N, C-alpha and C positions, 0 to 999 in steps of 0.2 A: 265689307271692305279690308283689305288686306293691312293688317296691324303688327304683320311680323317685322321685327328688326333684323336688318341684314347683318349678319356677323359671320365670321368663320365658324362655319358650323360642318359639323357630321352631314354628309348628304350619303345616299344609297351610295353602293360600291359601282353600281353599274354607270351612274353620273360621274363619279369621280373617274372612272376607267374612260369615260367617252371625252372626258376634259383633258386627260394626260396624254391622251392617245396622239394629240396633235401637237407637234412641238412649237414652240413659240416662233414667232414672227419678227421680221422687221417692218418698221413702221410703212404699212403699204393698206391699201382698201380691205384685201381679204387675200388667203391664201389657197391656191387650187391645192387639192389633197386626193389622194385614191384611198386614203382610209379613214374618212369622217364618218362619224355617227349622224350627225346632225348638219344641214347645212344651213346657212342662214335664214334662208327661205322656211325650212320647217320650224325653226324657233320663231322667228318672227309670226309665223301663222298662230302658234300657240301663244305668243304675247298678246296678240291683237284678237283672240278669240273672245269671245261673250260668255264662254264656259269657263267657272271659275277653276275647276280641276285644270283646263289647259294654261290659265294664267300661274296656277301653283307651279305646274311642270316646267313653264318659261322659267320662274323664278328659280326654282331647283337648279336647272341648266346654267343659269348665269351665276348662282352661287357657286357651282362645282367650276366653273370657267374661272371664276374669281379666286376660289381657293388653289388652283392650279396655278395660275399667275403669281399669286403671292408665294406658294412654294418654290417657284423657279426663281423668284427675286429673291426670295430669302436665304436661299441656299446656293446663291450665285450662278444658278446653272442657266440664267439668261440675263441680260443687261436691264438695269431698271428695275423698278416696283412700283406698285400703286398704293395709295394711301386713302382708302374712304373714309370720310368723316366718321366718328364714333358716334352710334346711333342712328345712321341712316338705315332707312326704311328700303326692303325690296322692290317696292312699288316706285319708289324714286330712282332706285338702280335700273329698273326696267325701263324708265322713261329715259335715261341717258342712252342706254343702249339704242332703244328705238329712234331717238331723235338721230342717233348716228346712223342707223339703217337707213331710214329714210332720205337721209342725204347721201347714199350710196346705194339704191336700190339693185344696181348692175351687180354687185358684189354678192346679194344674196345667194348666188349659187355656188357659193364657195362655204370654206368650213365657218361655221357659228362661232368656234370657239376662237378662231384668228379673229375676226371681226369683233367678237364681245372684248377680246383684249385690247386691240386698238380703240374703241370707245372708253375702255375705262383707263387706259393712258392719257388718253386726249383730256379726259375732265378729271381724273384725279392722280396727275402726277405726283411723286414724291419731292 
């Protein structure tokens, strides 16, 4: 069982680059982009896999997207910000993202980062 505490953490550089490569989006379901590393479907498949390593990779991707959204909000590079509760666990954040995706399955073909951003803004606005 995942017992990691979700926090603004240092994640592998490749994941940060994946998250930062997609500009923040307005409140829409997803953003088509020619430069995405992962689509929503690809990350959804990791998140719903039975393999622990896939679920870990899902969590790392969500954490990287979270860190990118916080960076953009904190530096005013984008409007708004998100405020996750202190001590929230990665599995809880994953559940929020999965619930969002399940309500918008048609958007899974677009950027994973943009839809993760939208899920987090919907659930955890400041």
